[in-house]
Residue, then its C-alpha position, 0 to 999 in steps of 0.5 A: m173986110d179990106t185987110l186980112r191979118i195973117t200969121m204964118v208959123a214955121a220952124r225956120y225963116y230967113p236968114y236960114l235958107g230953104g224952100t219953105e223959108t223962100h216960100i214964106h218970104e216971097v208970098g208974105k211980101r206980096m201979101v203985104a204989097l196987096g195991103h194985108q198984115v203979115s206976121v211970122i212966128t218962127t224959132d231960133p234954136a241958137g238964140t243968136l237972132p233978134k227976137s223981133a224984126v221986120d222983113n219987107g213989111i213982114y213982122v217976124t217974131r222968134v222964140r227959142a227952140w230946143p235942142r240947139r243942134r237938132d231939127y226937132y224945134f221943140s218950143p213951149n213959148l211958141y204956144r203962148k205966142i200963138l195964143q197972143a197973136e192978133c190975126d184972122i187966120i193962121h197958116f202953118q208952114g211945114y209939118h215934120n217937127f214939133v212946131p206944127p202940133i204945138g201951134m195947132l193946139a194953140a189955134i184950136r184952143r183959140r178957135v182961130p181958123f188955120v190952114l196947113t201947107f205940108h212942105s214935105g221933104g226927105h230926111s237924112s236920118r233913117l229913123r226919122n224917115a221910118i217914123r214919118g207914117m206914125q207921125a202923120c197918124l198922130l198929127k191927124p186929129l190936129v190936122a183934121h181941124a184945118g180949114r184947108l190942107i195945102g199941097v205944093s204938088e199933086y203928088e203931095a196932096e195925094f200922098f197925105s190924103r192917103q196917108m192920113g185917111l183924109d178926103r182929097e176934097r179937103f186939099v188944094v194944090v198951090p205950087n211953089g213959084a220962082a222969082l229970081p232977079r234979072a241976070s246981069d247985063p251983059l249976060p254971064p257966058i254959059n259954061p256948057r260943061l258946068i253942072l250945078s247940084v243944088g239944095r241943102l247939104e243933106h244926105y237925102k238931097g243926093h249931092y253925093r250921087a253927082i260926085e260919085a258919077f263924076p269919074t265916069l263923066l270925066k272919061r267922056m268930058p275931061d273939062a266937065r266941072l261940078q259945083i255943089v250949091g248950098t249949105g248944111p250939115y253934110e258938107t264935111e262928108l261931101r268934101a271928104l268924098v271929093d278928096r277920096l275920089k281925087l276930084d278936087h280939080a273938078v268939084s267945088f262948093v259954093s254958098i250964096p246968102a239969101a240976100e244975094r239973089q243976083r249971084l244965084t241968077d247969074l250962076l244958074c244962067s252960066a250952067g250947062l245943066v242943073v241936077l237934083f238927085s234927091d230921095y224925096e222932093a215935093h216941089p223944089v223951089a231950086i228946080i223951079e228957079a233953074l227952069s225959070v231961067k231956062r236951064p236944062v234939069l236932070v232929076t231922080d224919078t221920085s216923088g214930086l220930081r217925077e211930076l215935073a218930068q212927066k210935065g216935060l219940064c225936065r228929064s228924070i233917071p231912076l233913083s236906083a241908077t248907078a254912078e256910071m248910069i248917072g255919069d252917062a245921063i249927065a253927059e247925054e244932057l250936056a251934049k243935047k241942044h236943049q229947047p226951053p219947054s213951052v209951058t208956063l211955070p208957076n210963079w209967086d204972084d199966082c201962088t200968093v193969089q191962090l193962098l189968099q183965095t184959100y184964106n177967104a174961102v176958109l174965113r167965109r165958112y168959119r164966119p158966114h156973116l162976112t161979105t166976099l173979100p176983095a179980089c186979090q190980083y196983080s196988075 
């Protein structure tokens, strides 16, 4: 069996931006390059995107989802599309909306082997955060049918093993990678006083913490500047906070489309510090990308961010840190002469190989008559 037919199912895909969307794009195109057939079934709540498309050899199918302006992604048509999908294995990407349970029900009915990567994250709604535990319990009967469960970090695998009461041996850890284009030549000059706060503009991402810390920072470094990098529903509130603190001269916003990765590389390379003061992250792609271009990083000591700090990849500060404490920590980091950590970062090539090995193991168990699939390696 030389070629795998792989269907990935996710609530969102390009042109939407986010860690999960980037993950699917990066591993999907690499699987195609290795000779596999990859398709993505995803949703389009607004109904404005093409129903079908091809992205780097990945066949993309979009179905409507409701409600239009919420992230529930309830899509009855998704069930039919998965029943019709011609595939050897299904990979569900994400767990925290209606897409995974609808999709897993279809996969179970078809008796098609599937795996699930949690891609867990925080949420700006207190109610949604409060019911996450109950949601995990309700999903357990479906998740239990998965051939493998995938965490993007050790933290995530341990967390869901405990929360769902599932054997840790059923989990495999496959970290997100980084694959930015080379920086422009000549290299953009580094602004040692430029701080980037990266991530989708949601309350839980903690951009407001960086903004609130800036009055303290400006007392120590009057030439410091902050750029909020991303898009999202919390932008209006963040801009209002900037106005209220009279920081218009020091804080700006920038959005970089998925197709303009060169701009992202150059912006990261020009920064003196990258920060992410999020409430919860499993294994943030944005931070791995910042580390891949050797930028110093400051994060909150929580969830998968703590794991990165414990590996010596970045510095962490308490999630409960005050604005003054955060401002002082940023100033300290900007004043340091950083040496890039002498560790090997995860990359998308390794991520792709690990996923293909996982698929192969699941398929051999479901279909023992299959011979071992060819090795999946990059030269």
